C-alpha positions in Angstrom: -5.1 21.7 25.7 -4.1 18.3 24.5 -2.0 16.0 26.7 1.7 16.1 26.3 2.8 12.8 27.8 5.7 11.0 26.1 5.0 7.9 24.1 7.2 4.9 24.8 9.8 3.6 22.4 8.1 0.8 20.4 10.8 -1.0 18.5 13.7 -3.3 19.2 16.5 -4.5 17.0 17.5 -8.0 15.8 15.7 -11.1 17.0 16.3 -10.6 20.7 12.7 -9.9 21.4 11.9 -13.5 20.7 12.9 -16.3 23.1 15.1 -19.1 21.8 12.1 -21.4 21.9 10.0 -19.0 19.9 12.8 -18.5 17.3 13.1 -22.3 16.9 9.4 -22.5 16.3 9.6 -19.8 13.7 12.4 -21.6 12.0 10.4 -24.8 11.9 7.5 -23.0 10.4 9.6 -21.3 7.7 11.3 -24.5 6.8 7.9 -26.1 6.2 6.7 -23.2 4.1 9.8 -23.1 2.0 11.6 -26.5 2.1 13.9 -28.3 -0.3 11.8 -30.1 -2.9 12.6 -32.1 -6.1 12.3 -30.3 -9.4 9.4 -31.1 -11.7 9.9 -34.4 -13.7 12.2 -33.9 -16.6 13.6 -30.6 -15.3 16.9 -29.9 -13.6 17.8 -27.4 -10.9 20.6 -25.3 -12.4 20.1 -22.4 -10.0 19.6 -24.5 -6.9 16.1 -23.1 -6.5 14.2 -26.2 -5.6 17.0 -27.3 -3.2 17.1 -24.0 -1.5 15.3 -23.7 1.9 14.2 -20.8 4.1 17.0 -21.5 6.5 19.6 -21.1 3.7 18.6 -17.4 3.5 18.0 -17.0 7.2 14.4 -16.2 6.6 13.3 -16.7 10.3 16.0 -14.3 11.5 15.1 -11.7 8.9 11.4 -12.0 9.8 12.2 -11.5 13.4 14.3 -8.4 12.6 11.6 -6.9 10.5 8.9 -7.5 13.2 11.3 -6.1 15.8 10.6 -2.7 14.1 6.9 -3.0 14.5 4.7 -2.0 17.5 4.8 -3.7 20.8 1.2 -5.0 20.2 2.2 -6.6 16.9 5.2 -8.2 18.6 3.0 -9.5 21.5 0.5 -11.0 19.1 3.2 -12.7 17.1 4.9 -14.2 20.2 1.5 -15.5 21.3 1.1 -17.3 17.9 4.6 -18.8 18.2 3.9 -19.9 21.7 0.8 -21.7 20.5 2.6 -23.4 17.6 5.5 -24.3 19.9 3.2 -26.2 22.3 1.6 -29.7 21.9 -1.8 -27.9 21.6 -0.9 -26.9 18.1 -0.8 -30.4 16.9 -3.9 -31.3 18.8 -5.9 -28.4 17.2 -4.5 -28.9 13.7 -3.8 -32.6 13.3 -5.5 -34.3 16.2 -2.2 -35.3 17.8 -0.5 -33.4 20.6 2.8 -32.3 19.2 4.6 -29.0 18.8 5.7 -27.7 15.4 9.5 -28.2 16.1 8.8 -31.9 17.0 6.6 -32.6 13.9 8.0 -34.1 10.7 8.2 -31.9 7.7 5.2 -33.5 6.1 3.2 -33.0 9.3 4.1 -29.4 9.6 3.0 -28.8 6.0 -0.3 -30.5 6.7 -0.8 -28.4 9.8 -0.1 -25.2 7.8 -2.6 -26.3 5.2 -5.2 -26.8 7.9 -4.4 -23.4 9.4 -4.9 -21.7 6.0 -8.5 -22.8 5.7 -9.4 -23.2 9.4 -12.9 -22.3 10.6 -11.3 -20.2 13.3 -10.5 -16.8 11.8 -7.6 -16.3 14.2 -6.0 -19.5 12.8 -6.3 -18.2 9.2 -5.0 -14.9 10.3 -2.0 -16.5 11.9 -1.2 -18.6 8.8 -1.4 -15.5 6.6 0.9 -13.5 8.9 3.5 -16.3 8.7 3.2 -17.2 5.1 3.2 -13.7 3.6 6.2 -12.4 5.4 8.3 -15.6 5.0 7.6 -15.9 1.3 8.3 -12.2 0.7 11.6 -12.3 2.6 12.7 -15.5 0.7 12.4 -13.6 -2.6 13.6 -10.2 -1.5 16.6 -10.9 0.8 19.7 -9.8 -1.0 23.4 -10.5 -0.4 26.4 -8.1 -0.6 26.0 -8.0 -4.4 22.4 -6.7 -4.1 21.0 -9.9 -5.6 18.7 -12.7 -4.5 19.8 -16.2 -5.5 16.2 -17.2 -6.4 15.8 -14.5 -9.1 17.4 -16.4 -12.0 15.1 -19.4 -11.5 12.0 -17.3 -11.7 13.2 -15.1 -14.6 13.4 -11.9 -12.6 15.9 -9.3 -13.7 16.5 -6.5 -11.2 16.2 -2.8 -12.1 19.4 -1.1 -13.4 21.4 0.7 -10.7 20.5 4.3 -9.9 22.6 7.3 -10.7 25.4 8.3 -8.3 24.8 10.9 -5.7 27.1 13.2 -7.7 24.9 12.8 -10.8 21.7 13.2 -8.8 22.3 15.5 -5.8 19.5 16.2 -3.4 18.1 19.6 -4.3 15.9 20.1 -1.2 17.8 21.2 2.0 16.4 19.8 5.2 17.0 21.2 8.6 19.7 19.4 10.7 18.7 17.7 13.9 21.5 18.0 16.4 19.4 18.7 19.5 15.9 19.7 20.5 14.3 22.0 17.9 12.1 25.0 18.7 10.8 26.6 15.6 8.3 29.2 14.4 6.4 29.6 11.1 3.4 31.2 9.6 2.1 27.7 8.7 3.3 24.2 9.7 2.3 21.4 7.4 2.4 17.8 8.7 3.0 15.5 5.7 4.5 16.0 2.3 2.5 13.9 -0.1 0.2 15.3 -2.8 -1.9 17.4 -0.4 1.0 18.7 1.8 3.2 19.3 -1.2 0.6 21.4 -3.0 -0.3 23.3 0.1 3.4 24.1 0.7 3.9 25.4 -2.8 0.7 27.5 -2.8 1.3 29.1 0.6 5.0 29.7 0.0 4.2 31.4 -3.3 1.7 33.6 -1.3 4.6 34.8 0.9 4.0 32.7 4.0 6.8 31.2 6.1 6.2 27.5 5.5 7.6 24.6 7.6 7.0 21.0 6.4 7.3 18.1 8.8 7.6 14.6 7.2 7.5 11.3 9.1 9.6 9.5 6.5 13.1 10.1 5.2 14.4 12.1 2.2 15.3 9.8 -0.7 15.9 10.9 -4.2 16.9 9.4 -7.6 20.3 8.2 -6.3 18.7 6.2 -3.5 16.0 4.4 -5.7 17.8 1.1 -6.2 14.6 -0.7 -7.3 15.4 -3.5 -4.7 12.0 -4.4 -3.4 12.9 -5.4 0.2 15.1 -2.4 0.7 12.7 0.2 -0.8 9.7 -1.2 1.0 11.5 -0.6 4.3 12.6 2.9 3.4 9.6 4.4 1.4 6.5 2.8 2.9 4.6 3.3 6.2 5.4 0.6 8.8 8.3 -0.5 6.6 5.8 -2.0 4.1 4.1 -4.3 6.7 1.0 -2.2 7.2 -2.3 -4.3 7.2 -5.7 -4.1 8.7 -5.9 -5.3 12.3 -7.1 -8.8 11.3 -4.6 -9.1 8.4 -7.5 -9.3 6.0 -6.1 -6.6 3.8 -2.6 -5.6 2.9 -2.2 -1.8 3.0 0.4 0.1 1.0 1.0 3.8 1.9 4.0 5.9 1.1 6.1 7.4 4.0 8.9 9.6 2.7 9.4 13.1 1.5 6.9 13.3 -1.3 4.7 10.6 0.3 2.6 8.4 -2.0 3.5 10.4 -5.1 7.0 8.9 -4.9 5.8 5.3 -4.9 2.5 5.3 -6.8 2.2 4.1 -10.3 1.7 7.5 -12.0 -2.0 7.1 -12.6 -3.5 10.6 -12.9 -7.3 10.6 -13.0 -9.6 13.5 -12.1 -12.4 12.8 -9.7 -15.3 11.7 -11.8 -18.0 14.4 -12.2 -20.8 12.3 -10.7 -18.6 11.7 -7.6 -18.1 15.5 -7.2 -21.8 16.0 -7.7 -22.5 13.4 -5.0 -20.0 15.1 -2.6 -21.7 18.5 -3.2 -25.3 17.2 -3.0 -25.1 14.7 -0.2 -22.2 15.9 1.9 -22.3 19.7 1.6 -19.0 20.0 -0.2 -19.8 23.4 -1.5 -18.4 24.2 -5.0 -17.1 20.7 -5.7 -18.7 20.9 -9.2 -17.5 24.4 -9.8 -14.9 25.7 -12.2 -12.8 26.8 -9.2 -12.5 23.2 -8.1 -11.7 22.0 -11.7 -8.9 24.6 -11.7 -7.1 22.6 -9.0 -7.0 19.7 -11.3 -5.7 21.8 -14.1 -3.0 23.4 -11.9 -1.8 19.9 -10.8 -1.9 18.4 -14.3 0.1 21.3 -15.7 2.8 21.1 -13.1 3.0 17.3 -13.1 3.0 17.1 -16.9 0.1 14.7 -17.0 -0.4 13.1 -20.5 -1.1 9.9 -22.3 1.8 10.3 -24.6 3.8 7.7 -22.6 1.0 5.3 -21.9 1.9 2.6 -24.4 1.0 -0.7 -22.7 3.7 -3.2 -21.6 2.7 -6.9 -21.9 1.1 -6.7 -18.4 -1.2 -3.9 -19.4 -1.7 -5.3 -22.9 -3.2 -8.5 -21.4 -6.1 -6.4 -20.0 -6.4 -4.4 -23.2 -6.6 -7.4 -25.5 -9.1 -9.2 -23.3 -11.4 -6.2 -23.1 -11.2 -5.7 -26.9 -12.2 -9.3 -27.5 -15.2 -9.0 -25.2 -16.2 -5.6 -26.5 -15.6 -4.0 -23.1 -14.7 -0.4 -22.8 -11.0 0.4 -22.1 -8.8 3.4 -22.3 -5.3 4.6 -21.9 -4.4 6.1 -18.5 -3.0 9.7 -18.3 0.2 9.6 -16.2 2.5 12.2 -14.6 5.5 10.6 -16.3 7.2 10.9 -19.6 10.0 9.5 -21.7 9.9 6.3 -19.6 10.4 4.1 -22.8 9.5 0.9 -20.8 13.2 0.9 -19.6 12.6 0.2 -15.9 9.5 -0.9 -14.1 10.5 -0.3 -10.5 8.4 2.9 -10.5 6.7 1.8 -7.3 10.0 2.1 -5.5 10.8 5.7 -6.7 11.9 6.7 -10.2 15.7 6.8 -10.5 15.5 8.7 -13.8 13.4 11.5 -12.4 10.7 11.0 -15.1 7.8 10.5 -12.7 6.9 14.0 -11.6 6.3 13.3 -7.9 5.5 16.0 -5.4 9.2 15.8 -4.3 10.3 17.0 -7.8 7.5 19.5 -8.3 5.5 21.2 -5.6 7.9 20.6 -2.7 10.8 21.8 -4.8 8.8 24.9 -5.7 8.1 25.5 -2.0 11.7 25.0 -1.1 12.9 27.4 -3.8 10.6 30.0 -2.3 12.0 29.6 1.2 10.0 26.7 2.8 11.9 24.7 5.4 11.7 20.9 5.9 12.3 18.5 8.8 12.3 14.8 7.8 12.0 11.7 9.9 9.9 13.8 12.2 7.0 12.1 14.0 4.4 14.7 15.1 2.7 13.6 18.3 0.0 16.2 18.6 -1.4 19.5 17.5 -1.3 22.2 20.2 -4.7 23.8 20.7 -5.3 26.7 23.0 -8.7 28.4 23.5 -10.2 26.5 20.5 -7.4 27.5 18.1 -4.4 25.6 16.8 -1.1 27.2 17.8 1.5 24.7 16.6 2.6 21.1 16.9 5.0 19.0 18.9 6.8 15.7 18.2 10.2 14.3 17.9 13.0 13.4 15.3 16.1 11.3 15.7 19.4 13.1 16.1 21.3 13.0 12.9 24.5 11.8 14.6 23.3 9.6 17.5 19.7 8.6 16.6 18.5 9.7 20.0 15.1 11.3 20.2 15.1 15.1 20.0 12.0 17.1 20.8 10.5 19.2 18.0 8.3 22.1 19.0 6.7 24.4 16.4 4.6 27.5 17.1 2.5 28.5 14.2 -1.0 30.2 13.9 -1.9 27.8 11.0 -1.6 24.1 11.1 -2.2 21.9 8.0 -2.6 18.1 8.6 -1.8 16.2 5.4 -0.4 12.9 6.8 -2.8 10.6 5.0 -6.0 8.8 5.9 -4.2 6.5 8.4 -2.0 9.0 10.2 -4.1 12.2 10.0 -6.9 10.9 12.2 -4.5 9.4 14.6 -2.8 12.8 15.0 -6.1 14.5 15.7 -7.1 11.8 18.2 -3.8 12.1 20.1 -4.4 15.8 20.1 -7.5 15.5 22.3 -10.0 16.5 19.7 -13.4 15.0 20.5 -15.4 15.1 17.2 -16.9 11.6 17.0 -16.3 11.5 13.2 -12.5 11.5 13.6 -11.3 8.1 12.3 -14.6 7.0 10.9 -15.8 6.7 7.3 -12.6 5.0 6.1 -12.8 3.9 2.5 -10.0 1.8 1.0 -11.0 0.8 -2.6 -10.6 -2.9 -1.9 -8.6 -4.7 -4.5 -8.4 -8.4 -5.4 -5.8 -9.6 -7.9 -5.9 -12.4 -10.4 -3.0 -14.1 -12.1 -3.3 -14.7 -15.8 -0.9 -17.2 -17.3 0.3 -16.7 -20.9 2.5 -18.6 -23.3 4.7 -15.5 -24.0 6.7 -13.8 -21.2 4.8 -11.0 -19.4 7.4 -9.9 -16.8 5.0 -7.8 -14.8 8.0 -6.1 -13.2 9.1 -4.4 -16.4 7.8 -1.3 -18.1 5.3 1.5 -17.3 3.3 0.0 -14.5 -0.3 1.1 -15.1 -1.4 2.4 -18.6 -4.7 0.7 -19.3 -8.0 0.6 -17.4 -11.6 -0.5 -18.0 -14.6 1.0 -16.3 -17.1 -1.3 -18.1 -18.7 -2.1 -14.7 -18.0 1.1 -12.8 -21.7 1.8 -12.2 -23.2 -1.5 -11.1 -25.3 0.4 -8.6 -25.5 4.1 -9.1 -22.0 5.5 -9.0 -20.6 2.4 -7.4 -19.0 -0.6 -9.0 -15.7 -2.0 -10.2 -12.8 -1.0 -12.4 -10.2 -3.2 -14.0 -6.5 -2.2 -14.0 -3.2 -4.1 -13.7 -0.5 -3.9 -11.1 3.3 -4.3 -11.4 4.4 -7.3 -9.4 7.9 -8.0 -8.2 9.1 -11.3 -6.6 8.2 -10.4 -3.0 4.7 -9.3 -3.7 4.1 -12.3 -6.0 5.3 -14.7 -3.4 3.2 -13.0 -0.7 0.1 -13.3 -2.9 0.3 -16.8 -4.5 -1.8 -19.4 -2.6 0.2 -21.9 -0.7 -0.6 -25.6 -0.5 2.9 -27.0 0.1 6.5 -26.2 -0.6 6.6 -28.0 -3.9 3.5 -26.3 -5.3 4.7 -22.9 -4.1 8.0 -23.2 -6.0 6.3 -24.5 -9.1 4.0 -21.5 -9.1 6.9 -19.1 -8.6 8.9 -20.7 -11.3 6.4 -19.5 -13.9 5.6 -16.0 -12.7 7.5 -14.5 -15.6 4.6 -15.6 -17.8 1.9 -14.3 -15.4 0.0 -11.0 -15.8 -1.4 -9.4 -12.6 -4.8 -8.0 -13.3 -6.8 -6.4 -10.5 -10.4 -5.6 -9.6 -10.9 -2.3 -7.8 -14.2 -1.5 -6.2 -15.5 1.9 -5.2 -16.6 0.9 -1.7 -20.0 1.7 -0.2 -19.0 0.3 3.2 -16.7 2.0 5.7 -14.0 1.2 8.3 -12.3 3.1 11.0 -9.0 4.2 12.5 -8.4 3.8 16.2 -5.4 4.1 18.4 -3.5 1.3 20.2 -2.0 1.6 23.7 1.0 3.4 22.3 -1.1 5.9 20.3 -0.4 4.4 16.9 -3.2 4.0 14.4 -5.0 0.7 13.9 -6.9 0.0 10.8 -10.3 -1.7 11.1 -11.9 -2.6 7.8 -13.7 -5.3 5.8 -15.9 -4.8 2.7 -19.6 -5.0 3.3 -21.9 -7.5 1.5 -22.5 -5.3 -1.6 -18.8 -4.5 -2.0 -17.9 -8.2 -1.6 -20.5 -9.0 -4.3 -19.0 -6.4 -6.6 -15.5 -7.9 -6.1 -16.9 -11.4 -6.8 -18.5 -10.2 -10.0 -15.1 -8.7 -10.9 -13.3 -12.0 -10.4 -15.7 -13.7 -12.8 -15.3 -11.0 -15.4 -11.5 -10.9 -15.0 -11.5 -14.7 -15.7 -13.3 -14.1 -19.0 -10.9 -11.2 -19.8 -7.8 -13.3 -19.3 -9.1 -16.3 -21.3 -10.5 -14.1 -24.1 -7.2 -12.2 -24.4 -5.1 -15.3 -25.0 -4.5 -16.6 -21.5 -3.7 -20.3 -20.9 -4.4 -20.3 -17.2 -6.1 -18.4 -14.4 -5.1 -18.4 -10.7 -7.3 -16.8 -8.1 -5.8 -15.9 -4.7 -8.1 -18.2 -2.7 -7.1 -20.7 0.0 -7.3 -23.4 -1.0 -6.0 -22.5 -4.5 -8.5 -22.1 -7.3 -7.0 -22.5 -10.8 -8.2 -23.1 -14.3 -5.9 -24.2 -17.2 -6.8 -24.4 -20.9 -6.8 -27.6 -22.9 -3.3 -28.6 -24.0 -2.1 -25.1 -23.2 -4.0 -23.6 -26.1 -5.0 -19.9 -25.5 -8.5 -19.5 -24.4 -9.4 -23.2 -24.9 -11.8 -24.0 -22.1 -15.1 -25.8 -22.7 -18.1 -23.6 -21.8 -19.4 -26.1 -19.3 -16.0 -26.2 -17.5 -15.8 -22.4 -17.5 -19.3 -22.1 -16.0 -18.4 -24.6 -13.2 -15.3 -22.5 -12.5 -17.2 -19.2 -12.4 -19.8 -20.9 -10.2 -17.0 -21.9 -7.7 -15.8 -18.3 -7.6 -19.4 -17.3 -6.7 -19.6 -20.0 -4.1 -16.4 -19.0 -2.3 -17.0 -15.3 -2.5 -14.9 -12.9 -0.5 -14.1 -14.2 3.0 -11.6 -12.8 5.5 -8.2 -14.4 5.1 -9.5 -17.0 2.6 -8.7 -14.6 -0.3 -6.1 -11.9 -0.3 -7.3 -8.3 -0.5 -5.1 -5.3 -0.8 -5.4 -1.5 -1.0 -3.1 1.4 -2.0 -5.9 4.0 -1.6 -6.8 5.2 1.9 -9.6 7.8 2.0 -12.0 9.4 4.5 -11.4 9.4 8.3 -11.3 13.3 8.5 -14.0 14.0 5.9 -15.2 17.4 4.8 -18.9 18.2 5.1 -21.5 20.8 5.8 -22.0 20.1 9.5 -19.9 18.9 12.5 -22.4 16.2 13.3 -21.4 14.3 10.2 -17.9 15.6 9.3 -14.6 16.5 10.8 -13.8 19.6 8.7 -15.9 22.2 6.9 -16.2 22.2 3.1 -12.9 24.1 2.8 -10.9 21.9 5.2 -11.0 23.8 8.5 -11.5 21.4 11.4 -14.7 22.0 13.3 -13.9 23.4 16.8 -10.3 24.1 16.1 -9.7 27.4 14.3 -6.6 27.5 12.1 -6.4 23.7 11.8 -6.9 22.4 8.3 -7.0 19.0 6.6 -5.5 18.7 3.1 -5.3 15.1 2.1 -7.4 12.1 1.1 -8.7 11.8 4.6 -11.0 14.8 3.7 -12.8 12.8 1.0 -16.5 12.5 1.9 -16.6 9.1 0.2 -14.3 7.0 -2.0 -13.2 8.8 -5.1 -13.7 5.8 -7.3 -10.4 6.4 -9.1 -6.8 6.4 -8.1 -6.9 9.4 -5.7 -3.7 11.4 -6.4 -5.4 14.1 -8.6 -8.4 14.1 -6.3 -6.1 15.0 -3.4 -4.5 17.8 -5.4 -7.9 19.2 -6.3 -9.1 19.1 -2.7 -5.8 20.6 -1.4 -6.0 23.4 -3.9 -9.4 24.5 -2.7 -8.1 24.4 0.9 -5.0 26.5 0.0 -7.2 29.2 -1.6 -9.2 29.4 1.6 -6.1 29.6 3.8 -4.6 32.3 1.5 -7.8 34.3 1.7 -7.6 34.4 5.5 
């Protein structure tokens, strides 16, 4: 039986976890990253944007408060960095003169930060990115009592319209109250409520089983979806939106709320490609992956979610990709989506749909399960699966008291346990439960993504309209079934500020002042390499991942091709997310006007720089593997129908079960995999 020791509380509130000296150092860093600067020649500053500093918005304090909600290890690492920067050693290492950050001039602090951003020591680059990303994001997402950020008018950002009132959009799923310790029984307990957990709940409830769903995040619906980036990231995303790989090399986005990633994804609904299913069946023993029965899972999901291309008209952000591909003769197509009647009226889809047009799991399969009697506990952290004599018998964890916030124990006895907590949390749960299969946590795939900014004469406003409606798979098979796809991403001020390269305060603000004219195109690679999930001292998951040489080469190829796509489609500038910054602008601001020799030099510089840790920003919103299905325990965690080897009655039903990367946005792939697991569970 697994251990049942209590895990310590990991979070603090406010900035009290930092010493006064550490907070002063953080303030000095933030003021150097975002200082007051003169406006460009010939321009005024009607919104006070160039004069505004990080301290004017209390950025250092807000950063401290955000990090106070992270793990004790994250806090310890951050304090160690501040202690270094607060000592004379910082100046010696970065500028050759022994002086601490608080004692440096503004110019010297900016020079030191530039040196950090490109330093030969990986830890220095990592430290810079940790500081710059969070400070910049906070500066553009912090809101006042009116719900607005004072920088938005200067960068052309218009916030999403307010959501409906709670009376107009009542919560239709009842959750169990937590007013003390809970001891519950069920036929099946499901950990996680995203695509996999939601479909499992609906299928099993329809089969007459007593279903209990435990969700780590909270329950938010249309009335809660304000579209405010900072607020929604904290409420709807794992680690409050601050999840990264251990070395900060990749920003990781994962939903954590009732409905999981289906609430915050961009509606892209693509079936697993046939050649990927064939690979899973041939090479990994995923019996029946190419069968009509497996295809039925896709059809069931598409029908319930209303997947169609009827509302896939491109906004200017997507049109930038389409036009560039058309000019080059590259394949492109409209993306089927589980949303309808959007009419380009919003754009904050990644923070929940206030109109109820995106058919998330919350609105579909979870509602179906609820209507058939399924029960739900939200804000419930499951610590371990209970295993007796080689069989799962339930789970235990905790949830905060509704009134006091105090931890209350949650104990569930059930003969069937379904783990659908995602590829980060699912392996962590199995590891905490004492399971010893060496594959648990291995074979992590992330679909590494690198973004490129394309500058256009006309406004793009990448935060408006349907987020992802066009893709190109022109280079999807560079080596067998592995290669790159081109898509776009919606980008709001915090994400834009986090991503744009930083050279000094003035350059940063000049870049941000023109983001309304910038399209955000992305290169996504189906990764051949792997990473892993381990546990830290508190039992929380840690992500270890960096793309291998082949995947880095594919991403570099993608950067070169995206440059051509932007310029061919009418772009007047290209910005790559390297440190130091790498940009190309056309002659006299004329669309596409770049001499061939200049273009070749630029493409050669992309190749020379390549993909290096914390020298170029990578991200991911697709976590896969870590509890993969397969034909034998020596190479997989679960059998071809999701039952965990060595633990009868314990099933996996999320993207962690993928044998390899799906190659496409994984939502429908998860539904397909979960459907096959549900049929096995129902068959007994």
